[in-house]
C-alpha positions as CSV (number, residue, x, y, z in Angstrom):
1,M,63.1,41.8,18.9
2,A,59.6,41.8,18.3
3,L,58.7,39.8,15.0
4,T,57.9,41.5,11.6
5,D,55.7,39.9,8.8
6,T,58.7,39.9,6.5
7,A,60.4,38.3,9.3
8,V,57.8,35.2,9.7
9,K,57.5,34.9,5.7
10,T,61.2,34.6,5.4
11,A,62.1,32.2,8.3
12,K,64.1,29.2,6.8
13,P,64.1,25.8,8.7
14,G,67.6,24.3,10.0
15,A,68.5,21.0,11.3
16,K,66.9,21.5,14.5
17,P,63.8,23.2,15.6
18,L,64.2,27.1,15.7
19,K,62.3,29.5,17.9
20,K,62.1,32.9,16.7
21,A,60.4,35.3,19.8
22,D,58.1,38.2,19.5
23,G,57.7,38.8,22.9
24,K,55.6,38.3,26.1
25,G,55.8,34.6,25.9
26,L,54.9,34.4,21.9
27,Y,56.7,32.8,19.6
28,L,57.1,31.1,15.9
29,L,58.4,27.4,15.8
30,V,59.8,26.8,12.3
31,T,60.3,23.1,12.0
32,P,62.9,21.1,10.0
33,A,60.2,20.2,7.7
34,G,59.6,23.8,7.0
35,G,56.2,24.1,9.1
36,K,55.7,27.7,10.8
37,L,54.0,27.3,14.2
38,W,53.0,29.4,16.7
39,R,53.4,29.1,20.2
40,L,52.6,30.7,23.6
41,K,54.9,29.8,26.7
42,Y,52.9,31.2,29.9
43,R,53.2,29.6,33.8
44,H,49.8,29.0,35.3
45,D,50.1,27.5,39.3
46,G,53.5,27.5,39.0
47,K,53.8,25.2,36.0
48,E,54.8,26.1,32.7
49,K,52.9,25.4,29.8
50,V,53.1,25.7,25.8
51,M,49.4,26.6,24.2
52,A,49.3,26.6,20.3
53,L,47.8,29.1,18.3
54,G,48.0,27.8,14.7
55,A,50.0,27.3,12.2
56,Y,51.2,30.2,9.6
57,P,50.2,31.5,7.1
58,E,46.6,30.1,8.3
59,V,47.3,32.5,11.3
60,S,49.3,35.7,10.7
61,L,51.2,37.7,12.9
62,V,48.5,39.9,13.7
63,K,46.2,37.1,14.4
64,A,48.7,35.1,16.7
65,R,49.3,38.4,19.1
66,K,45.7,38.5,19.5
67,G,44.9,35.0,20.7
68,A,48.1,35.4,22.8
69,E,46.9,38.7,24.5
70,A,43.2,37.4,25.2
71,A,45.3,34.3,26.9
72,R,47.2,36.6,28.9
73,E,44.1,38.3,29.5
74,L,42.4,34.8,31.0
75,L,45.4,34.5,32.8
76,A,45.2,37.9,34.5
77,A,41.6,36.4,35.9
78,G,43.4,33.3,37.3
79,T,42.0,30.8,34.1
80,D,44.3,28.5,32.4
81,P,43.6,28.9,28.7
82,M,44.5,25.9,27.5
83,A,41.7,24.6,30.1
84,E,39.5,26.9,29.1
85,R,39.8,26.0,25.3
86,K,39.4,22.6,26.1
87,A,36.2,23.2,28.0
88,G,34.9,25.4,25.3
89,K,35.3,22.3,22.8
90,L,33.8,20.1,25.3
91,A,30.9,22.3,25.1
92,R,30.4,22.8,21.2
93,R,31.0,18.6,20.8
94,M,28.3,18.6,23.8
95,A,26.0,21.2,22.0
96,V,26.1,19.1,18.5
97,E,25.6,15.7,20.2
98,T,22.6,17.2,22.5
99,S,21.0,19.4,19.7
100,F,17.3,18.8,19.0
101,A,18.3,17.1,15.4
102,A,20.8,14.6,16.9
103,V,17.9,13.8,19.7
104,A,15.5,13.3,17.6
105,G,17.5,11.1,15.6
106,Q,18.2,9.2,18.5
107,W,14.4,9.2,19.4
108,W,13.4,8.5,16.0
109,Q,15.6,5.2,15.8
110,Q,13.8,3.9,18.9
111,W,10.2,4.9,17.8
112,S,10.1,3.8,14.6
113,A,11.1,0.5,15.0
114,A,7.2,-0.1,16.2
115,R,5.8,2.2,12.7
116,S,5.4,0.7,9.2
117,P,8.5,2.1,7.1
118,R,6.2,4.3,5.2
119,H,4.7,6.4,8.4
120,A,7.7,6.6,9.9
121,E,9.7,8.1,6.6
122,Y,7.0,10.6,6.3
123,V,7.8,11.5,10.3
124,L,11.3,11.7,9.6
125,R,10.9,14.1,6.0
126,R,8.5,16.4,8.4
127,L,11.3,16.7,11.3
128,E,13.8,17.6,8.4
129,A,11.6,20.0,6.4
130,D,9.4,21.5,9.5
131,V,11.5,21.3,12.5
132,Y,15.1,21.1,11.7
133,P,15.4,24.4,10.1
134,A,14.0,26.0,13.1
135,I,15.2,24.0,16.3
136,G,17.8,21.6,15.2
137,A,20.5,23.0,15.6
138,R,19.6,24.6,19.3
139,P,20.6,22.3,22.5
140,V,17.6,20.5,23.3
141,A,18.1,21.1,27.1
142,E,17.9,25.0,26.5
143,I,14.8,25.1,24.0
144,Q,12.0,27.6,25.3
145,A,8.3,27.6,24.5
146,P,8.4,30.6,22.4
147,E,10.9,28.8,20.0
148,L,7.8,26.2,19.7
149,V,5.4,29.0,19.2
150,A,7.5,30.4,16.3
151,M,7.9,26.8,14.7
152,V,4.2,26.3,14.9
153,K,2.9,29.5,13.4
154,G,5.3,29.4,10.3
155,I,4.2,26.1,9.6
156,A,0.7,27.1,10.0
157,A,1.3,30.5,7.9
158,R,1.4,28.4,4.7
159,G,-1.5,26.7,5.8
160,A,-0.4,23.6,6.4
161,I,-2.6,23.5,10.2
162,D,-2.4,19.7,10.5
163,I,1.3,19.6,9.9
164,A,1.5,22.4,12.7
165,K,-0.4,20.3,15.2
166,R,2.0,17.2,14.3
167,S,5.1,18.6,14.2
168,L,4.3,20.4,17.9
169,Q,3.3,16.6,18.8
170,T,6.3,14.8,17.7
171,T,8.5,17.7,19.1
172,G,6.8,16.8,22.8
173,Q,7.5,13.0,21.7
174,V,11.6,14.0,21.5
175,F,11.6,16.1,24.5
176,R,10.1,13.1,26.3
177,Y,12.5,11.4,25.3
178,A,15.4,13.5,26.0
179,I,13.9,14.0,30.1
180,A,13.9,10.1,29.8
181,H,17.7,9.8,28.9
182,G,19.2,13.0,31.4
183,L,19.3,15.2,28.2
184,A,16.8,17.6,29.2
185,S,14.9,18.5,32.5
186,R,11.3,20.0,30.9
187,N,9.0,19.4,28.1
188,P,8.8,23.0,26.6
189,A,6.2,21.5,24.1
190,A,3.9,20.3,27.2
191,D,3.3,24.1,27.4
192,I,1.6,24.7,24.7
193,K,-1.9,24.2,23.2
194,P,-2.6,24.3,19.4
195,A,-5.8,25.7,20.0
196,D,-4.2,28.8,21.4
197,L,-1.8,29.0,18.4
198,L,-3.9,28.1,15.5
199,P,-7.3,28.9,13.9
200,S,-10.1,26.5,14.8
201,R,-11.8,24.1,12.5
202,R,-15.2,23.3,12.5
203,K,-15.3,19.2,12.9
204,T,-17.4,18.3,9.4
205,N,-18.7,14.7,9.1
206,Y,-18.2,12.9,5.8
207,A,-20.6,12.8,3.1
208,R,-22.9,10.1,2.8
209,L,-26.0,9.2,1.4
210,D,-29.5,8.7,3.3
211,A,-29.6,4.7,3.8
212,K,-33.1,4.4,1.3
213,E,-30.2,5.8,-1.0
214,L,-28.2,2.6,-0.7
215,P,-29.9,0.4,-3.3
216,E,-29.3,3.0,-6.1
217,L,-25.8,3.3,-5.4
218,L,-24.9,-0.4,-5.2
219,R,-26.6,-0.9,-8.7
220,H,-24.4,1.9,-9.9
221,I,-21.3,0.5,-8.5
222,E,-22.3,-3.2,-10.2
223,A,-23.0,-1.0,-13.6
224,Y,-19.9,1.4,-13.3
225,P,-18.2,1.4,-16.6
226,G,-14.6,1.9,-15.3
227,A,-11.8,-0.3,-14.4
228,A,-12.8,-3.8,-12.8
229,V,-10.4,-3.4,-9.8
230,T,-12.1,-0.1,-9.1
231,R,-15.8,-1.2,-9.2
232,L,-14.4,-4.5,-6.8
233,A,-12.7,-2.1,-4.6
234,M,-16.3,0.0,-4.3
235,K,-18.0,-3.6,-3.6
236,L,-15.4,-4.7,-0.7
237,M,-15.8,-1.3,1.1
238,A,-19.6,-1.6,0.8
239,L,-18.8,-5.6,2.4
240,T,-16.3,-4.6,4.9
241,F,-16.8,-0.9,5.7
242,V,-13.0,-0.5,6.5
243,R,-11.3,2.4,6.2
244,T,-10.1,3.6,2.8
245,S,-6.5,4.0,3.9
246,E,-7.2,0.1,4.8
247,L,-8.7,-0.9,1.9
248,I,-6.0,0.4,-0.5
249,G,-3.2,-0.6,1.3
250,A,-4.7,-4.2,2.0
251,R,-2.0,-6.9,1.4
252,W,-2.6,-10.4,-0.3
253,A,-0.8,-11.8,2.6
254,E,-3.5,-10.5,5.0
255,F,-6.1,-12.9,3.7
256,D,-7.1,-16.3,4.7
257,L,-10.0,-16.7,1.9
258,D,-10.3,-20.4,2.8
259,A,-10.7,-19.3,6.6
260,A,-12.9,-16.1,5.6
261,R,-11.0,-13.7,7.4
262,W,-8.9,-10.6,7.0
263,D,-6.2,-10.1,9.3
264,I,-5.3,-6.2,9.2
265,P,-1.9,-5.8,11.1
266,A,-1.6,-2.9,13.8
267,E,0.6,-0.8,11.7
268,R,-2.0,-0.2,9.0
269,M,-5.1,0.6,11.6
270,K,-5.5,4.1,12.9
271,M,-5.8,2.8,16.5
272,K,-2.6,0.9,15.9
273,T,-4.0,-2.3,17.3
274,P,-4.6,-5.8,14.9
275,H,-8.3,-6.0,13.7
276,I,-10.0,-9.1,12.1
277,V,-12.3,-8.3,9.5
278,P,-14.7,-12.0,9.3
279,L,-15.2,-12.0,5.1
280,S,-18.7,-12.9,4.4
281,D,-19.6,-15.7,1.5
282,Q,-19.9,-12.4,-0.9
283,A,-16.7,-10.6,0.2
284,V,-14.6,-13.9,-0.5
285,I,-16.7,-14.4,-4.0
286,V,-15.3,-10.5,-4.9
287,L,-12.0,-11.4,-3.8
288,R,-11.5,-14.5,-5.7
289,T,-12.2,-12.2,-8.8
290,L,-10.3,-9.5,-7.6
291,Q,-7.2,-12.5,-7.4
292,V,-7.3,-13.0,-10.8
293,L,-6.6,-9.6,-11.6
294,T,-3.7,-8.8,-9.2
295,G,-3.2,-11.9,-7.4
296,G,0.1,-11.4,-9.0
297,N,0.9,-8.5,-7.1
298,E,1.6,-8.1,-3.4
299,L,-1.0,-5.3,-3.5
300,L,-4.8,-6.1,-3.6
301,F,-5.1,-2.6,-5.5
302,P,-2.0,-1.6,-7.0
303,G,-1.6,1.8,-8.2
304,E,-2.1,2.2,-12.2
305,R,1.4,3.7,-13.0
306,D,3.6,2.9,-9.9
307,H,2.3,-1.1,-9.3
308,A,4.5,-1.4,-6.2
309,K,2.3,1.4,-4.4
310,P,-1.4,1.4,-3.8
311,M,-3.6,3.0,-5.7
312,S,-4.7,6.7,-4.6
313,N,-7.3,7.5,-2.0
314,N,-8.8,9.7,-4.4
315,T,-9.6,6.6,-7.2
316,I,-12.7,5.5,-5.0
317,L,-13.9,9.5,-4.2
318,A,-13.3,10.0,-8.3
319,A,-15.2,6.8,-9.1
320,L,-18.3,8.0,-6.9
321,A,-18.0,11.6,-8.2
322,R,-17.8,9.9,-12.0
323,M,-21.3,7.6,-11.0
324,G,-22.9,11.3,-9.9
325,Y,-22.4,11.3,-6.1
326,K,-19.5,14.2,-6.2
327,G,-20.3,16.0,-3.0
328,R,-22.6,13.7,-1.5
329,M,-21.1,10.0,-0.6
330,T,-17.1,9.2,-0.3
331,G,-15.4,5.6,0.4
332,H,-16.0,6.9,4.4
333,G,-19.4,7.2,4.0
334,F,-19.8,3.3,3.7
335,R,-18.7,3.3,7.5
336,G,-21.3,5.7,8.4
337,I,-24.3,3.9,6.3
338,A,-23.3,0.8,7.9
339,S,-23.6,1.7,11.4
340,T,-26.7,3.3,11.5
341,L,-28.5,0.4,9.5
342,L,-26.8,-2.4,11.5
343,H,-28.0,-0.8,14.7
344,E,-31.5,-0.2,13.2
345,M,-31.7,-4.1,12.1
346,G,-30.9,-4.5,16.1
347,Y,-27.2,-5.6,16.1
348,Q,-25.5,-4.8,19.4
349,H,-23.7,-1.5,19.4
350,A,-20.6,-3.2,20.6
351,H,-20.3,-5.6,18.1
352,I,-20.3,-2.9,16.0
353,E,-18.2,-0.7,17.1
354,L,-15.6,-3.3,17.4
355,Q,-16.1,-4.1,13.6
356,L,-15.8,-0.5,12.9
357,A,-12.6,-0.5,15.1
358,H,-13.7,2.3,17.0
359,Q,-12.7,1.2,20.3
360,E,-9.4,2.7,21.9
361,R,-7.2,0.0,23.3
362,D,-4.1,-0.3,25.5
363,A,-1.1,-2.3,24.6
364,V,-2.2,-4.9,27.1
365,S,-5.9,-5.7,26.0
366,A,-4.9,-5.2,22.4
367,A,-4.6,-8.8,21.9
368,Y,-7.5,-9.3,23.1
369,N,-9.9,-7.0,22.1
370,H,-9.2,-7.4,18.3
371,A,-10.7,-10.8,18.6
372,T,-13.7,-9.9,21.1
373,H,-17.0,-11.3,19.9
374,L,-15.1,-12.7,16.5
375,R,-18.4,-14.8,15.9
376,E,-21.1,-12.5,16.6
377,R,-19.5,-10.3,14.2
378,G,-18.8,-12.7,11.7
379,K,-22.6,-13.6,11.5
380,M,-23.4,-9.9,11.2
381,M,-21.0,-9.7,8.8
382,Q,-22.8,-12.2,6.7
383,A,-26.2,-10.6,7.3
384,W,-25.0,-7.1,6.2
385,A,-23.6,-8.9,3.1
386,D,-27.1,-10.6,2.1
387,Y,-28.5,-7.3,2.9
388,L,-26.8,-5.2,0.3
389,E,-27.1,-8.7,-2.2
390,G,-30.7,-7.9,-1.3
391,C,-31.0,-4.2,-1.9
392,A,-29.2,-4.6,-4.9
393,T,-31.6,-6.9,-6.5
394,G,-34.4,-5.5,-5.1
395,K,-35.6,-8.6,-2.8
396,V,-35.1,-6.7,0.8
397,L,-37.6,-4.0,1.3
398,T,-37.6,-4.2,5.6
399,F,-35.3,-5.2,7.9
400,K,-34.6,-8.7,9.8
401,R,-34.3,-7.3,13.3
402,K,-31.4,-8.8,15.1
403,A,-30.6,-9.1,18.4
404,A,-27.2,-10.4,18.5
């Protein structure tokens, strides 16, 4: 006789397990401890098997019958329902383990080892905020190019064009990792070019003064009424013409003032290779003065509110604006002025480009190239500092051409 809801609910345990049949192999197993378990007995390939269908009351009589019916349909098609269930569980587990988010996490662990903690954390945040919501749960091997297109357009729709481009680039790196580890067979990101999806932006040069305006700027810097640390930052930027990010993130451990040398590590450089800045006498004086102000901190230019973080990259821009150069000069502008004037002064293009850290370098040659022509570059940097000093005092009227 088939079971009823009342019979299932009121079934009492005994000293031994009790089986209450419902029909067609489905029965309720009542354990001595009072548990009520649904079981389906069936035969497949001549072997008798018992399949668990859940526990009452989580699985009601109606649900147990539906589960048994589904299993019988598989049997009728020649499939072992328990083997099918096991395969399904395995597929679901594999889908989780090989989801884009899981594979991206593995890639990030490997990739981040060679990056600065700050940059690695930023990339992880971008993955979590922009990429995972779109494709994170999808099996990495099943993701198609249209899904990436939708992701990129979604990010760009909120005005984050650069983040959209970087997100696509990062997903491409994750797919390459997946291919290398046998988790995917192709990289759908390789089929997409940002220019095909995103609005183009005209490249603009950083605002900078004409070279003839440099003497007045230097005198304004000397008389800058704001924070002394900001004034020294501008002076050091003019003397070294490094990038703003390289300047504000500088740490005292990178400097050897006795050797007049600044070694910027690869992780802080745009080209991701080490960079040496020979320090002129004037630069060393600025640094020793700065050491009195911030020498107790790891950073040369700690932030005003949080001394564990560097000053904002807008600090120098704001100082230039305060001096009347808003829209006419940026921190990056010192690099352009230095390049123009050093070329006019007759210094070799290769030496100037090396000091600007413009050269693309591969991993093999990086260790050599960052120190190439260091002696000549040191002489050039001292000549540049002397020229700036002359500009500020009004003593330099013409260039002393140098063929180095």
